[in-house]
C-alpha positions in Angstrom: -32.6 0.7 155.2 -32.1 -3.0 154.5 -28.1 -2.4 154.8 -25.9 -0.2 156.1 -25.2 2.3 153.3 -22.1 3.5 155.4 -20.5 0.1 155.7 -21.5 -1.0 152.0 -20.1 2.4 150.8 -16.5 1.8 153.0 -16.4 -1.9 151.7 -16.4 -0.7 148.1 -14.3 2.5 148.4 -11.7 0.3 150.5 -11.4 -2.5 147.5 -8.0 -2.2 146.2 -6.0 -4.3 143.5 -3.1 -5.5 145.5 -0.5 -7.3 143.5 1.0 -10.6 144.9 4.7 -8.6 145.6 3.0 -7.0 148.5 1.7 -10.2 150.3 3.1 -11.0 153.4 3.5 -14.7 152.6 0.5 -15.9 155.3 -1.5 -18.7 153.9 -5.1 -17.8 152.8 -7.1 -20.9 153.9 -9.3 -22.8 151.6 -12.4 -22.0 153.1 -12.1 -18.4 152.5 -11.4 -19.0 149.0 -14.3 -21.1 148.6 -16.4 -18.2 150.1 -15.1 -15.6 147.8 -15.6 -17.7 144.6 -19.1 -18.4 145.7 -19.9 -14.9 146.3 -18.6 -14.3 142.9 -20.8 -16.7 141.5 -23.8 -14.4 142.9 -22.9 -11.4 139.9 -25.5 -10.6 137.5 -25.5 -12.7 134.4 -28.1 -12.5 131.5 -30.0 -15.7 131.2 -28.2 -17.0 134.4 -25.6 -18.5 131.4 -23.2 -18.3 134.9 -20.3 -18.4 132.3 -17.5 -18.6 134.9 -15.2 -21.4 135.6 -12.5 -21.6 138.4 -9.4 -23.7 138.5 -7.8 -23.3 141.9 -3.9 -23.7 142.7 -3.1 -23.7 146.1 -0.1 -24.1 148.3 2.3 -26.4 146.2 0.3 -26.4 143.5 0.6 -22.6 143.1 4.4 -22.3 143.4 4.5 -25.0 140.7 2.3 -23.2 138.3 4.1 -19.8 138.8 7.4 -21.6 138.0 6.0 -22.9 134.7 4.5 -19.4 134.0 7.7 -18.0 134.5 9.1 -20.4 131.8 6.1 -19.7 129.8 7.0 -16.0 129.9 10.7 -16.8 128.8 9.4 -18.6 125.9 7.1 -16.3 124.8 9.4 -13.1 125.3 12.4 -14.8 123.6 15.3 -12.6 123.5 13.3 -9.6 124.8 12.8 -11.8 127.9 13.5 -9.6 131.4 15.2 -11.7 134.0 13.5 -9.3 136.7 10.0 -10.2 134.9 10.8 -13.7 135.1 11.6 -13.7 138.7 8.6 -11.7 139.6 6.3 -14.2 138.1 8.3 -17.3 139.6 8.2 -15.5 142.8 4.6 -14.9 143.0 4.1 -18.6 143.8 5.8 -18.4 147.0 4.2 -15.2 148.5 1.0 -16.2 147.2 -0.8 -19.4 148.1 -4.2 -19.0 146.5 -4.2 -18.3 142.6 -7.5 -18.7 140.4 -7.3 -19.4 136.7 -10.4 -17.5 135.6 -12.0 -19.2 132.6 -14.9 -18.1 130.6 -17.6 -20.8 129.1 -19.5 -19.2 126.3 -21.9 -21.0 124.1 -21.2 -19.3 121.0 -24.3 -20.7 119.5 -26.4 -19.5 122.3 -28.6 -16.8 122.7 -26.3 -14.0 124.2 -23.1 -12.2 122.8 -19.8 -12.8 123.7 -19.6 -9.5 125.6 -22.4 -10.1 128.0 -20.7 -13.4 129.4 -17.3 -11.5 129.7 -19.3 -8.6 131.5 -20.6 -11.3 134.2 -17.2 -12.7 134.8 -16.1 -9.0 135.2 -18.9 -8.6 137.8 -17.9 -12.0 139.1 -14.5 -10.8 139.7 -15.7 -7.3 141.4 -17.7 -9.6 143.9 -14.6 -11.6 144.5 -12.6 -8.3 145.3 -15.2 -7.1 147.9 -15.3 -10.4 149.5 -11.4 -10.5 149.6 -11.6 -6.8 151.0 -14.2 -8.0 153.6 -11.6 -10.5 155.0 -8.7 -8.1 154.9 -7.1 -10.1 152.0 -5.8 -8.3 148.9 -6.9 -9.6 145.5 -5.5 -9.1 142.1 -6.5 -9.8 138.8 -4.0 -10.2 136.3 -4.3 -10.8 132.3 -0.6 -11.1 130.8 -0.6 -12.1 127.2 1.9 -15.1 127.7 -0.8 -16.9 129.2 -1.7 -18.0 125.8 1.7 -19.6 125.4 1.1 -23.4 125.0 3.2 -24.1 128.2 0.9 -21.6 130.2 -2.1 -23.3 128.5 -1.1 -26.8 129.5 -0.3 -25.6 132.9 -3.8 -23.7 133.5 -5.6 -26.7 132.0 -9.2 -25.2 131.1 -11.6 -27.3 130.4 -12.7 -27.9 126.8 -14.5 -24.9 125.3 -13.4 -22.6 128.3 -11.5 -19.5 127.4 -8.9 -18.1 130.0 -9.5 -15.0 131.4 -6.6 -14.4 133.6 -5.4 -15.1 137.1 -6.9 -13.8 140.3 -4.5 -13.6 143.2 -5.4 -13.9 146.9 -3.1 -13.1 149.9 -2.8 -11.0 152.9 -1.0 -7.6 152.7 2.1 -6.7 154.2 1.8 -3.9 156.4 -1.2 -1.3 156.4 -4.0 -1.5 153.9 -3.6 0.6 151.2 -4.9 4.1 151.4 -8.0 4.7 149.4 -7.3 5.9 145.9 -9.7 8.9 143.7 -12.0 8.9 141.0 -13.1 11.7 138.9 -16.0 13.5 140.4 -19.5 12.3 138.8 -19.9 15.6 136.9 -16.9 14.5 134.5 -18.4 11.2 133.5 -22.4 11.5 134.0 -24.9 13.3 132.1 -28.4 13.9 133.4 -31.9 14.5 131.3 -34.8 15.0 133.4 -37.3 16.1 130.8 
C-alpha cells in the first residue's frame, strides 16, 4: 500500500467541525494557515478551474472583522436582533486569530456549470479540515445569511467577480479533542448492482 489505510481512516474520522466558542484563544501561526490553504487547493476541480479564493484575517484584523460582522448581523436582524448572538459573533474574533473568508470565482461564460465550482470549493474546504485535524487545530465553516449585508461585504472585501461562500475559522480547541461522531451504516445509503 502506498499510504497507511489506518492512519488515513483515523484522520478522516477524527475530523470535526469545532466552533470558535470552543477555541482556547491560542494563536495559530501563519505558516500553518498557509499550509492548510495550500493543501486545500489540491482539491479536485473540473478543468483545473481552481475557483477558490481566500482572504485571510489574522490577529487584530480578525478581531476587527468580527466586530464589523456583529454590526452587520445587528443591521440585518433589525428588531429581531439577539444580544447573545451579537456577542457571540463579536467574541469569535477574540477566541480565533485566523479567519478565512472563502470566495468562489466562477466564470459564468465558461465551460463548466456553477455547481461544479461550488463542489470544488467544498472539496477544498474538506482538505482544509483534514489538514487542521492533522495539526490538532479545530476548523469551522460558517455561512450565515448576514454575510450578504453591505457592511459585511465591505469588510470581507472580495475581489470583483468573486462570490462570498462563508468563513472558515481555525483555532486550537480547549480541552480534549471531541469524540468521534457517527454516520448511518453503508446499507442505508448505498445500492449495489453487480450484474
